[in-house]
C-alpha positions as CSV (number, residue, x, y, z in Angstrom):
1,M,-17.9,-1.6,-6.4
2,E,-18.6,0.0,-3.1
3,E,-17.5,3.8,-2.9
4,W,-15.3,3.4,0.0
5,K,-13.1,0.8,-1.9
6,K,-12.7,3.3,-4.8
7,V,-11.7,6.1,-2.3
8,I,-8.9,3.7,-0.8
9,G,-7.8,3.0,-4.1
10,E,-7.6,6.6,-5.3
11,Q,-5.6,7.5,-2.2
12,A,-3.2,4.3,-2.8
13,L,-2.8,5.8,-6.3
14,K,-2.2,9.5,-5.1
15,A,0.5,8.0,-2.3
16,G,2.2,6.1,-5.1
17,I,1.4,2.7,-3.3
18,I,0.0,1.8,-6.8
19,N,1.3,3.2,-9.9
20,D,-1.2,2.1,-12.6
21,P,-4.7,3.4,-12.7
22,Q,-6.0,0.2,-14.2
23,W,-5.7,-1.2,-10.5
24,L,-8.7,0.8,-9.6
25,D,-10.8,-1.6,-11.7
26,K,-9.4,-4.6,-9.9
27,L,-9.9,-3.6,-6.2
28,D,-12.2,-6.5,-5.6
29,D,-9.6,-9.1,-7.0
30,S,-7.8,-11.3,-4.4
31,M,-4.1,-10.9,-3.5
32,P,-1.8,-13.7,-2.8
33,V,-0.4,-13.6,0.7
34,W,3.3,-13.0,-0.3
35,A,2.0,-9.8,-1.9
36,V,0.4,-8.6,1.3
37,L,3.5,-9.6,3.2
38,D,5.8,-7.7,0.7
39,I,3.8,-4.6,1.3
40,L,4.0,-4.8,5.0
41,V,7.7,-5.6,5.0
42,K,8.3,-2.4,2.7
43,F,6.0,-0.4,4.9
44,A,7.9,-1.5,8.2
45,E,11.2,-0.8,6.7
46,K,10.2,2.6,5.4
47,F,8.8,3.7,8.7
48,E,11.2,2.2,11.1
49,T,12.4,4.9,13.4
50,Q,15.8,6.2,11.9
51,Y,17.9,7.6,14.9
52,N,21.1,7.3,16.5
53,S,21.7,7.3,20.4
54,Y,23.5,10.2,21.9
55,D,24.9,8.0,24.5
């Protein structure tokens, strides 16, 4: 496995995106589209701007 993939996996583990170190051995495995979309939706929800208008 390429080193850059390992670095990304370690960053994901450190950031809490993945919580099982065994995933680091599966970085070349395929992901179903629904799983990728689930991650993107959760990311978008987490980083949506949370503000109230002062108007």
